[in-house]
C-alpha positions as CSV (number, residue, x, y, z in Angstrom):
1,M,-113.3,184.0,-25.7
2,T,-110.7,186.8,-26.2
3,S,-108.9,189.0,-23.7
4,T,-107.3,192.4,-23.9
5,H,-106.7,194.5,-20.8
6,G,-108.4,191.8,-18.8
7,I,-111.5,192.2,-21.0
8,H,-113.1,188.9,-22.2
9,T,-115.7,188.8,-24.9
10,I,-118.5,186.3,-24.4
11,D,-120.6,185.1,-27.3
12,T,-124.0,184.6,-25.7
13,D,-125.1,182.5,-28.8
14,F,-128.4,184.5,-29.0
15,V,-129.9,184.2,-32.5
16,R,-126.7,183.1,-34.2
17,P,-122.9,183.0,-33.4
18,R,-121.2,186.4,-33.3
19,F,-124.5,188.3,-32.9
20,D,-124.8,189.1,-29.2
21,A,-121.8,189.8,-26.9
22,A,-121.4,190.2,-23.2
23,Y,-118.2,191.1,-21.5
24,L,-116.2,190.1,-18.4
25,I,-113.6,192.6,-17.0
26,V,-111.1,191.0,-14.6
27,E,-109.0,193.2,-12.3
28,N,-106.9,192.0,-9.3
29,G,-108.8,188.7,-8.8
30,H,-112.3,190.3,-9.1
31,G,-114.7,190.6,-12.0
32,A,-117.4,192.7,-13.5
33,F,-119.8,191.5,-16.2
34,I,-121.2,194.0,-18.7
35,D,-124.5,192.8,-20.1
36,C,-125.4,189.1,-19.9
37,G,-127.7,188.1,-22.8
38,T,-130.7,185.8,-22.0
39,N,-131.2,183.1,-19.4
40,H,-129.7,180.6,-21.9
41,A,-126.4,182.5,-21.8
42,V,-125.9,182.0,-18.1
43,P,-123.8,178.8,-18.4
44,R,-121.5,180.6,-20.9
45,M,-121.1,183.5,-18.5
46,L,-120.1,181.1,-15.7
47,D,-117.8,179.1,-18.0
48,T,-116.0,182.3,-19.0
49,L,-115.6,183.2,-15.4
50,A,-114.1,179.8,-14.6
51,A,-111.7,180.0,-17.6
52,A,-110.5,183.4,-16.3
53,G,-109.7,181.8,-13.0
54,L,-112.5,183.3,-11.0
55,E,-115.2,181.9,-8.7
56,P,-118.8,183.4,-8.9
57,A,-118.2,184.9,-5.4
58,Q,-115.4,187.0,-6.9
59,V,-117.8,188.9,-9.2
60,D,-118.5,192.3,-7.8
61,W,-120.8,193.8,-10.5
62,L,-123.2,193.1,-13.3
63,I,-123.4,196.3,-15.3
64,L,-126.4,196.5,-17.7
65,T,-126.2,199.0,-20.6
66,H,-130.0,198.8,-20.8
67,V,-132.9,196.4,-20.1
68,H,-133.7,195.1,-23.6
69,L,-133.9,191.4,-23.3
70,D,-130.9,190.6,-25.5
71,H,-128.8,192.6,-23.1
72,A,-130.4,192.0,-19.7
73,G,-132.9,189.1,-20.0
74,G,-130.7,186.8,-18.1
75,A,-129.8,189.2,-15.3
76,G,-132.0,187.8,-12.6
77,E,-131.0,184.3,-13.3
78,L,-127.3,185.2,-13.5
79,M,-127.4,187.1,-10.2
80,T,-128.6,184.0,-8.4
81,H,-125.2,182.5,-9.1
82,L,-123.2,185.6,-8.0
83,P,-123.6,185.9,-4.2
84,H,-121.7,189.2,-3.7
85,A,-122.5,191.1,-6.9
86,K,-124.7,194.1,-7.4
87,A,-126.6,194.9,-10.6
88,V,-125.9,198.4,-11.9
89,V,-128.7,199.9,-14.1
90,H,-129.8,203.3,-15.4
91,P,-132.3,204.9,-13.1
92,R,-135.0,204.6,-15.7
93,G,-134.4,200.9,-16.1
94,A,-133.8,199.8,-12.5
95,R,-137.5,199.1,-11.6
96,H,-137.7,196.6,-14.5
97,M,-134.9,194.5,-13.0
98,V,-136.7,194.5,-9.6
99,D,-140.0,193.7,-11.2
100,P,-139.7,192.4,-14.8
101,T,-143.5,191.9,-15.1
102,Q,-143.9,194.8,-17.5
103,L,-141.0,193.7,-19.6
104,W,-142.4,190.2,-19.9
105,A,-145.9,191.4,-20.7
106,G,-144.8,193.9,-23.4
107,A,-142.7,191.4,-25.2
108,S,-145.2,188.5,-24.8
109,A,-147.9,190.7,-26.4
110,V,-145.7,190.9,-29.5
111,Y,-144.1,187.4,-29.6
112,G,-146.4,185.2,-27.5
113,E,-145.7,183.3,-24.3
114,A,-144.3,180.2,-25.9
115,V,-141.8,182.0,-28.1
116,M,-140.7,184.1,-25.1
117,E,-140.1,181.0,-23.0
118,Q,-138.1,179.4,-25.8
119,T,-136.1,182.5,-26.8
120,Y,-135.4,184.2,-23.5
121,G,-136.5,181.9,-20.6
122,R,-138.7,183.2,-17.8
123,L,-137.4,186.5,-16.4
124,R,-136.4,186.5,-12.8
125,A,-136.5,189.5,-10.5
126,I,-133.4,190.8,-8.7
127,P,-133.9,191.8,-5.1
128,A,-134.1,195.6,-4.8
129,E,-131.2,195.7,-2.3
130,R,-129.0,194.2,-5.0
131,V,-129.8,196.8,-7.6
132,M,-127.8,200.0,-7.8
133,E,-129.1,202.9,-9.9
134,A,-126.3,204.6,-11.9
135,P,-127.0,208.2,-12.9
136,D,-124.7,210.0,-15.4
137,G,-121.2,210.2,-14.1
138,H,-121.5,207.4,-11.5
139,V,-118.2,205.5,-11.2
140,V,-118.2,201.8,-10.5
141,Q,-114.9,200.8,-8.8
142,L,-113.5,197.4,-9.7
143,Q,-110.6,196.9,-7.4
144,G,-109.5,200.5,-8.1
145,R,-110.3,200.3,-11.8
146,P,-112.9,203.0,-12.5
147,L,-115.7,202.3,-14.8
148,R,-117.6,205.5,-15.5
149,C,-121.3,205.3,-16.4
150,M,-122.5,207.7,-19.0
151,D,-126.1,208.5,-19.8
152,T,-126.3,207.9,-23.6
153,P,-129.9,208.0,-24.9
154,G,-130.9,207.8,-28.5
155,H,-131.5,204.0,-28.8
156,A,-133.3,203.9,-25.5
157,R,-133.9,206.6,-22.8
158,H,-132.6,204.2,-20.2
159,H,-129.2,203.5,-21.9
160,L,-125.8,203.6,-20.2
161,S,-122.4,203.3,-21.8
162,M,-119.3,202.6,-19.7
163,Y,-115.9,204.2,-20.1
164,D,-113.0,202.1,-18.9
165,E,-110.2,204.6,-18.3
166,R,-107.6,201.9,-17.7
167,A,-108.1,200.3,-21.1
168,N,-109.3,203.6,-22.7
169,V,-112.3,201.9,-24.3
170,C,-116.1,202.3,-24.1
171,F,-118.7,199.6,-23.7
172,T,-121.5,201.0,-25.8
173,G,-124.4,198.6,-25.8
174,D,-126.5,199.7,-28.8
175,T,-125.6,203.4,-28.7
176,F,-122.6,203.0,-31.1
177,G,-124.6,200.9,-33.5
178,L,-124.2,197.4,-34.9
179,S,-121.1,196.0,-36.5
180,Y,-121.3,192.4,-37.6
181,R,-118.0,190.7,-38.3
182,E,-119.4,189.1,-41.6
183,F,-119.2,192.6,-43.1
184,D,-115.5,193.2,-42.3
185,T,-113.4,194.0,-45.3
186,A,-109.9,195.4,-46.0
187,K,-111.3,198.8,-45.1
188,G,-112.1,197.5,-41.6
189,P,-115.5,197.1,-39.8
190,F,-118.9,198.1,-41.3
191,I,-121.4,199.8,-39.0
192,L,-125.0,200.9,-38.9
193,P,-127.3,202.5,-36.3
194,T,-130.1,200.7,-34.6
195,S,-133.5,202.5,-34.3
196,T,-135.1,199.5,-32.6
197,P,-138.5,200.5,-31.1
198,V,-139.7,202.2,-29.1
199,Q,-137.5,205.1,-28.0
200,F,-135.4,206.0,-31.0
201,D,-134.4,209.7,-30.8
202,P,-132.0,210.7,-33.7
203,G,-131.0,214.0,-32.1
204,A,-130.1,212.3,-28.7
205,L,-128.3,209.5,-30.6
206,H,-126.1,212.0,-32.5
207,D,-125.3,213.7,-29.1
208,S,-124.4,210.4,-27.4
209,I,-122.1,209.3,-30.2
210,R,-120.3,212.7,-30.1
211,R,-119.9,212.3,-26.3
212,L,-118.3,208.9,-26.7
213,I,-116.0,210.1,-29.4
214,A,-114.9,213.1,-27.3
215,L,-113.2,210.6,-24.9
216,K,-110.9,209.6,-27.8
217,P,-111.2,205.9,-27.0
218,D,-108.9,203.4,-28.6
219,A,-111.9,201.0,-29.2
220,M,-115.6,200.5,-28.7
221,Y,-117.0,197.2,-27.4
222,L,-120.4,196.7,-29.0
223,T,-123.0,194.2,-28.0
224,H,-123.6,193.4,-31.7
225,Y,-120.7,192.6,-32.1
226,D,-117.4,192.8,-30.2
227,R,-114.5,195.2,-30.3
228,V,-114.1,197.8,-33.1
229,Q,-111.4,200.4,-33.7
230,D,-111.1,203.2,-36.2
231,V,-113.8,204.8,-34.1
232,E,-113.9,208.3,-35.6
233,R,-114.6,206.9,-39.1
234,L,-117.3,204.7,-37.7
235,A,-118.8,207.6,-35.8
236,D,-119.0,209.6,-39.1
237,D,-120.6,206.6,-40.8
238,L,-123.2,206.4,-38.0
239,H,-124.0,210.1,-38.2
240,G,-124.5,209.9,-41.9
241,Q,-126.8,206.9,-41.7
242,I,-128.9,208.3,-38.9
243,D,-129.6,211.3,-41.1
244,A,-130.2,209.1,-44.1
245,M,-132.6,206.8,-42.2
246,T,-134.6,209.6,-40.7
247,K,-134.8,211.2,-44.2
248,L,-136.2,207.9,-45.6
249,A,-138.7,207.7,-42.7
250,L,-140.0,211.2,-43.5
251,S,-140.3,210.2,-47.2
252,A,-142.4,207.2,-46.2
253,K,-144.8,208.9,-43.8
254,R,-147.6,209.5,-46.4
255,K,-147.3,206.2,-48.2
256,S,-150.1,203.6,-47.7
257,N,-147.5,200.8,-47.7
258,R,-145.2,202.7,-45.4
259,H,-143.7,199.7,-43.5
260,H,-142.8,197.7,-46.6
261,W,-141.6,200.8,-48.5
262,L,-139.3,201.7,-45.6
263,K,-137.9,198.1,-45.3
264,D,-137.0,198.1,-49.0
265,A,-135.5,201.6,-48.7
266,L,-133.4,200.6,-45.7
267,T,-132.2,197.5,-47.4
268,D,-131.1,199.6,-50.4
269,L,-129.3,202.0,-48.1
270,Y,-127.4,199.3,-46.3
271,A,-126.6,197.4,-49.5
272,E,-125.2,200.5,-51.2
273,R,-123.1,201.4,-48.1
274,A,-121.9,197.8,-47.8
275,A,-120.9,197.7,-51.4
276,A,-119.0,200.9,-51.0
277,H,-117.2,199.4,-48.1
278,G,-116.0,196.6,-50.3
279,W,-118.5,193.9,-49.3
280,N,-119.2,191.9,-52.5
281,D,-122.1,189.6,-51.6
282,D,-125.6,189.9,-52.9
283,R,-128.9,191.3,-51.5
284,K,-130.1,187.9,-50.2
285,A,-126.8,187.4,-48.3
286,L,-127.2,190.9,-46.8
287,L,-130.8,190.2,-45.6
288,D,-129.6,186.8,-44.2
289,I,-127.5,188.9,-41.8
290,L,-129.5,192.1,-41.5
291,G,-133.1,191.0,-42.1
292,M,-134.1,191.2,-38.5
293,D,-132.4,194.6,-38.0
294,V,-134.1,196.0,-41.2
295,E,-137.5,195.0,-39.7
296,L,-136.7,196.4,-36.3
297,N,-135.2,199.6,-37.7
298,A,-138.3,200.1,-39.9
299,Q,-140.5,199.6,-36.8
300,G,-138.4,202.0,-34.7
301,L,-138.5,204.7,-37.4
302,E,-142.3,204.4,-37.7
303,V,-142.7,204.8,-33.9
304,W,-140.5,207.9,-34.1
305,L,-142.6,209.2,-37.0
306,D,-145.8,208.7,-35.1
307,R,-144.4,210.3,-32.0
308,E,-143.2,213.3,-34.0
309,G,-146.6,213.7,-35.6
310,G,-145.8,211.8,-38.8
């Protein structure tokens, strides 16, 4: 756990260490969580709260960037421990927190019930009166510390990012990409976009990244993973890769082995960029870290292609 401006990073221990982060912001004896990981992360969330000197009753807010299960799967379970908190969600995602049946059914159809139980734990509903919809521009007040909710689609249509004016930082969920600490070099952090299915929209993602950068934040707090600075360079890298990824997808659309071709092409793209960044390990090591993201990015690009008439 680290802390800057009262911001504590929580490793939810989903998939592997330093893969999935949630955050606790502490202000004047009160707290707000941003994202929460899965049900299995709830003890870590509560341990971080205790280490920060707070009781569960002193948490005012659970702010969810979006309702994908690595960000919000444990929301219902966590809220049972936070008697005075409200969950803040994008208007498009709020209904899934009140009734997670569709989220569970969709993911179970892909992974199976047994894997879902083991990986995420059974999803719990949040009572409707404890869910607050946050449209673009909505400000969550944490003891006079404004946290501005921004509609930032591109990764998902129900995606919020939060701007913390006091710290001059943004909490970006998946909008500002993935930056795993294993790829850090003397040049700083390495970053790549996430096109995880099913709502990838490259134009909207470009716009959302520009909107975040226009705030001139000192840092971005990513779910995958943690605080990154040098944000203008990283934004340029993201814009370039979004264009490169969509170009690869368009090249793949007529191929009979589209999915496998696209996975190989994405691996080549990330390997080339990581090498240029000064990362010196081999392709196997790259896939040990990025293999799941390559698979999901390929799927997301294919969904985008099919939606766009590819």
